[in-house]
C-alpha positions in Angstrom: -50.3 -73.7 -147.4 -51.4 -70.9 -149.8 -54.2 -69.8 -147.5 -51.7 -69.5 -144.6 -49.3 -67.4 -146.7 -52.2 -65.2 -148.0 -53.2 -64.5 -144.4 -49.7 -63.6 -143.5 -49.4 -61.2 -146.5 -52.7 -59.6 -145.5 -51.5 -58.9 -142.0 -48.3 -57.3 -143.3 -50.2 -54.9 -145.6 -50.3 -56.6 -149.0 -53.3 -55.8 -151.2 -55.2 -57.4 -154.1 -54.2 -60.8 -152.8 -54.8 -63.8 -155.1 -54.0 -67.4 -154.3 -52.5 -69.4 -157.1 -51.0 -72.9 -157.4 -48.2 -73.0 -154.8 -48.0 -69.2 -155.1 -49.7 -66.1 -153.8 -49.9 -62.9 -155.8 -50.3 -59.4 -154.2 -49.6 -55.7 -154.7 -47.2 -53.8 -152.6 -44.5 -51.1 -152.7 -40.8 -51.4 -152.1 -41.3 -51.4 -148.3 -43.6 -54.4 -148.7 -40.9 -56.2 -150.7 -38.6 -55.8 -147.7 -41.3 -56.6 -145.2 -42.3 -59.8 -147.0 -38.7 -61.0 -147.1 -38.0 -60.2 -143.5 -41.3 -61.2 -141.8 -43.1 -63.9 -143.9 -42.8 -67.2 -142.2 -44.3 -69.4 -145.0 -42.8 -67.9 -148.2 -39.8 -69.5 -150.0 -39.2 -66.5 -152.3 -40.6 -63.1 -153.0 -40.7 -62.0 -156.7 -41.2 -58.5 -158.0 -42.8 -58.6 -161.4 -41.2 -56.3 -164.0 -42.9 -57.3 -167.2 -45.4 -59.7 -168.8 -46.3 -60.3 -172.4 -47.5 -62.9 -174.9 -45.4 -64.3 -177.7 -46.0 -66.2 -180.9 -42.6 -67.7 -181.6 -39.0 -67.7 -180.5 -38.0 -64.6 -182.5 -41.0 -62.7 -181.1 -40.0 -63.8 -177.5 -36.4 -62.6 -178.1 -37.4 -59.2 -179.5 -39.8 -58.5 -176.7 -37.1 -59.4 -174.2 -34.7 -57.2 -176.1 -37.0 -54.2 -175.8 -37.1 -54.5 -172.0 -35.0 -51.9 -170.0 -32.7 -54.3 -168.3 -30.3 -51.4 -167.6 -32.9 -50.2 -165.1 -32.3 -53.2 -162.9 -28.6 -53.8 -163.0 -25.2 -52.1 -163.8 -22.5 -53.3 -166.1 -20.3 -54.3 -163.2 -23.0 -56.6 -161.7 -23.5 -60.3 -162.4 -26.8 -61.9 -163.1 -28.5 -65.3 -163.6 -31.8 -66.4 -165.1 -34.1 -69.0 -163.6 -36.8 -70.2 -165.9 -39.9 -72.4 -165.5 -41.9 -73.6 -168.5 -45.4 -75.1 -168.5 -47.5 -76.2 -171.5 -45.4 -74.5 -174.1 -45.3 -75.8 -177.7 -42.3 -73.6 -178.5 -40.1 -73.9 -175.4 -39.6 -77.6 -174.6 -37.2 -76.9 -171.7 -36.4 -74.1 -169.3 -32.7 -73.9 -170.4 -33.6 -72.8 -173.9 -35.8 -70.0 -172.5 -33.1 -68.8 -170.1 -30.6 -68.8 -173.0 -32.8 -66.6 -175.2 -33.4 -64.1 -172.3 -29.6 -64.1 -171.6 -29.0 -63.3 -175.3 -31.5 -60.4 -175.2 -29.9 -58.9 -172.1 -26.4 -59.2 -173.6 -27.4 -57.7 -176.9 -29.3 -54.9 -175.2 -26.3 -53.8 -173.2 -23.9 -54.2 -176.1 -26.2 -51.9 -178.2 -26.1 -49.2 -175.6 -22.7 -49.6 -173.9 -20.5 -51.7 -176.2 -20.1 -54.3 -173.5 -22.3 -56.5 -171.3 -22.6 -57.8 -167.7 -21.4 -61.3 -166.9 -23.5 -64.3 -166.0 -22.8 -65.9 -162.6 -24.9 -69.0 -161.8 -23.4 -69.5 -158.3 -23.7 -66.2 -156.5 -25.2 -63.6 -158.9 -25.9 -60.0 -157.8 -29.2 -59.9 -159.7 -31.6 -62.9 -160.3 -34.2 -62.8 -163.0 -37.1 -65.3 -162.9 -38.8 -66.2 -166.1 -42.2 -68.0 -166.0 -43.7 -69.3 -169.2 -47.2 -70.8 -169.3 -48.6 -71.5 -172.7 -48.0 -68.3 -174.7 -47.8 -66.0 -171.6 -44.5 -64.8 -170.1 -43.9 -63.2 -166.8 -40.5 -61.8 -165.9 -39.6 -60.9 -162.3 -36.8 -60.0 -160.1 -36.0 -62.5 -157.3 -35.8 -60.3 -154.3 -34.8 -63.1 -151.9 -31.8 -64.8 -153.3 -31.4 -67.9 -151.2 -34.6 -69.6 -150.2 -36.3 -67.9 -147.2 -36.4 -71.3 -145.4 -32.7 -70.5 -144.7 -33.3 -68.5 -141.5 -29.7 -68.3 -140.5 -30.0 -70.1 -137.1 -29.6 -73.8 -138.0 -26.3 -75.1 -136.8 -26.9 -78.8 -136.8 -28.8 -80.8 -139.4 -31.0 -83.7 -138.3 -31.4 -87.0 -140.2 -34.6 -85.8 -142.0 -35.2 -82.2 -140.9 -38.4 -80.3 -141.6 -38.0 -77.2 -143.7 -38.4 -74.1 -141.5 -41.1 -72.8 -143.8 -43.1 -76.0 -143.6 -42.7 -76.1 -139.8 -43.9 -72.5 -139.5 -46.9 -73.2 -141.8 -47.8 -76.3 -139.8 -47.9 -74.3 -136.6 -49.9 -71.4 -138.1 -52.3 -73.9 -139.6 -53.2 -75.2 -136.2 -54.4 -71.7 -135.0 -52.0 -71.9 -132.1 -52.1 -68.5 -130.5 -48.6 -68.3 -129.1 -50.0 -68.0 -125.6 -50.9 -71.5 -124.6 -48.5 -74.4 -124.2 -46.9 -76.3 -127.2 -45.4 -79.8 -127.4 -43.3 -81.6 -130.0 -42.6 -85.0 -128.6 -40.5 -86.1 -131.6 -38.5 -82.9 -132.1 -35.6 -84.1 -134.2 -33.3 -81.2 -134.7 -35.8 -78.8 -133.2 -37.4 -77.0 -136.1 -41.0 -77.1 -134.9 -40.3 -75.9 -131.3 -37.9 -73.2 -132.5 -40.3 -71.9 -135.0 -43.0 -72.0 -132.3 -40.8 -69.9 -130.1 -40.2 -67.4 -132.8 -43.9 -67.1 -133.4 -44.7 -66.8 -129.7 -42.2 -63.9 -129.2 -43.1 -62.4 -132.6 -39.4 -62.6 -133.7 -39.2 -62.1 -137.5 -37.9 -65.2 -139.4 -35.4 -63.0 -141.1 -33.9 -61.8 -137.8 -30.7 -63.8 -138.1 -30.3 -63.8 -141.9 -27.6 -61.6 -143.3 -28.4 -61.0 -146.9 -31.2 -60.9 -149.5 -30.9 -60.3 -153.3 -32.7 -57.0 -153.1 -29.7 -55.5 -151.3 -28.0 -55.5 -154.8 -30.8 -53.7 -156.5 -30.2 -50.3 -158.0 -33.1 -48.9 -155.9 -32.1 -50.5 -152.6 -32.9 -48.2 -149.7 -30.9 -49.2 -146.6 -32.7 -46.7 -144.4 -36.1 -48.0 -145.4 -35.0 -51.5 -144.7 -33.8 -50.6 -141.2 -37.2 -49.0 -140.6 -38.9 -52.3 -141.7 -36.7 -54.3 -139.4 -37.7 -52.1 -136.4 -41.4 -52.6 -137.1 -41.8 -56.0 -135.4 -42.3 -55.6 -131.7 -41.1 -58.6 -129.6 -43.8 -59.7 -127.2 -43.8 -61.6 -123.9 -44.5 -65.3 -123.8 -45.6 -66.8 -120.5 -46.6 -70.3 -121.8 -44.3 -73.3 -122.1 -42.8 -74.9 -125.2 -41.8 -78.5 -124.7 -39.5 -80.5 -127.0 -38.6 -84.1 -126.4 -37.0 -86.9 -128.4 -36.0 -90.5 -127.8 -32.4 -89.8 -129.1 -29.9 -87.9 -127.1 -28.1 -86.6 -130.2 -31.4 -85.0 -131.4 -31.8 -83.2 -128.1 -28.3 -81.9 -128.4 -28.9 -80.7 -132.0 -32.2 -79.0 -131.0 -30.5 -77.2 -128.1 -27.7 -76.0 -130.4 -30.1 -74.7 -133.0 -32.3 -73.1 -130.2 -29.2 -71.3 -128.8 -28.4 -70.0 -132.3 -31.9 -68.7 -132.7 -31.7 -67.2 -129.1 -34.8 -69.0 -128.0 -33.2 -71.7 -125.8 -34.6 -70.2 -122.6 -38.1 -70.5 -124.0 -38.0 -74.3 -124.7 -38.1 -77.1 -122.2 -36.0 -79.9 -123.6 -36.2 -83.5 -122.4 -34.8 -86.8 -123.6 -37.4 -89.4 -123.5 -39.9 -91.7 -125.3 -43.3 -90.3 -125.9 -44.7 -93.5 -124.3 -43.2 -92.4 -121.0 -43.6 -88.6 -121.0 -46.4 -87.1 -119.0 -47.0 -83.4 -119.1 -49.9 -81.5 -117.5 -51.2 -79.9 -120.7 -54.7 -78.4 -121.1 -56.0 -76.5 -124.1 -52.6 -76.9 -125.7 -51.2 -77.8 -129.1 -49.2 -80.9 -129.9 -47.5 -81.3 -133.3 -45.5 -84.3 -134.3 -43.7 -85.6 -137.3 -43.1 -89.3 -136.6 -41.0 -91.5 -138.9 -43.1 -92.7 -141.9 -40.7 -95.3 -143.3 -39.4 -93.1 -146.2 -36.2 -91.3 -145.2 -36.2 -92.7 -141.6 -37.0 -96.2 -140.6 -38.2 -97.7 -137.3 -38.2 -101.4 -136.6 -41.9 -101.3 -135.7 -43.7 -98.4 -137.1 -47.1 -100.0 -136.7 -46.6 -100.2 -132.9 -45.2 -96.7 -132.8 -48.3 -95.1 -134.4 -50.6 -97.3 -132.2 -48.8 -96.0 -129.2 -49.2 -92.4 -130.3 -52.9 -92.9 -130.5 -53.1 -94.5 -127.1 -51.0 -91.8 -125.5 -53.1 -89.0 -127.1 -56.4 -90.6 -126.1 -55.5 -91.4 -122.4 -52.9 -88.8 -121.4 -53.5 -85.7 -123.5 -57.3 -85.1 -123.5 -58.5 -81.4 -123.6 -55.8 -80.6 -126.2 -55.5 -80.6 -130.0 -52.9 -82.8 -131.7 -51.7 -82.6 -135.3 -49.7 -85.3 -137.0 -47.8 -85.2 -140.3 -47.2 -88.5 -142.2 -46.8 -89.7 -145.8 -48.2 -93.1 -145.0 -52.0 -93.6 -145.0 -51.6 -97.1 -143.6 -49.4 -95.9 -140.6 -51.5 -92.9 -139.7 -54.6 -95.1 -139.7 -52.9 -97.1 -136.9 -53.4 -94.1 -134.6 -57.0 -95.2 -134.2 -58.5 -91.8 -133.7 -60.8 -89.9 -136.0 -59.3 -86.8 -137.5 -61.4 -83.7 -137.7 -59.2 -82.0 -140.3 -57.0 -83.4 -143.1 -54.7 -81.2 -145.1 -52.3 -82.3 -147.9 -48.8 -81.0 -147.6 -45.5 -81.6 -149.4 -42.5 -82.4 -147.1 -39.8 -82.1 -149.7 -40.8 -84.4 -152.5 -43.0 -86.5 -150.2 -46.8 -86.1 -150.4 -48.1 -86.0 -146.8 -51.3 -85.7 -144.9 -51.4 -83.3 -141.9 -54.3 -84.5 -139.6 -55.9 -82.8 -136.7 -57.2 -84.7 -133.7 -59.5 -83.0 -131.1 -58.8 -84.8 -127.8 -61.9 -84.4 -125.7 -62.2 -85.6 -122.1 -64.4 -88.6 -121.3 -65.8 -91.2 -123.7 -67.3 -90.2 -127.0 -70.7 -91.7 -126.2 -70.8 -89.6 -122.9 -70.1 -86.5 -124.9 -72.9 -87.3 -127.4 -75.4 -87.9 -124.6 -74.5 -84.6 -122.8 -74.8 -82.7 -126.1 -78.3 -84.1 -126.7 -79.4 -83.3 -123.2 -78.6 -79.6 -123.5 
């Protein structure tokens, strides 16, 4: 997913982009901070680095934190919290101890200068500091997002095992779907995939319906600049079709409710039905499905379900591309088609494989013969 996010950042104007492990680093100004939060579809949070240093022991760590100009980032009447992650450190055995030392440094810094200190609020702080420790290297950042960016603001109804909006958007962008041709999710659940597809097709920013971000509490927040950023994205026309179906009526109702909230209901064709019975005249289109894989959801006969998926794709959806997400290698093997692409993704805590199937017309041997005759 890092490659998808890096490409998004590049399109939005980020520079010096470097892909890391489950993170992408880039340079940008304050406008880019706003733009990234408002328009990135595959980011969970956007951090603004404010300092980095090496340390030799706990006292050295504390003193270097004490020297930081925390008063540049918050006022006495604002609350704050600290979120820490620690990797491969011989000194900090857990993140809570690291957070405590940073909190002490902030409190002591303010007391030295103002005789009092801002309060900690772990539930809804005004300012969120992120502390990342790897070996003897410390990076301290401001969390500009606050709540995770997967919380778009449109979800009204939760499904039984909903996809994250960020994962769904990444899955769509990974297919190369152009937002022009048709799109189908035949097992739509609460509608995350078709809704994200509609937002992509119309170029509607993922932050369109979200009301707040942590950067709104920053001392340098510029409301006029943020309004300019929100006006940058031009909504485009979409003349294709987005289809969403599910075997359960309650899932169709949930999808429709969420689509109305996202104001894309009129872009999606909803249908209650079994994929085994649905026939759509799709050509050069994209199908994405997230069938049950026996972890959070169960099906009485998952082997037959996956076999049916393979048969339907092969005989009724040729001249299209299909992508399937599953955490079960045994089940996805039952599809009986050879994938052309395999990508490892995390669906929550589940390690999944996202596989692409190119669905050509005719028999494979006929295609090989034709290719050799050219």
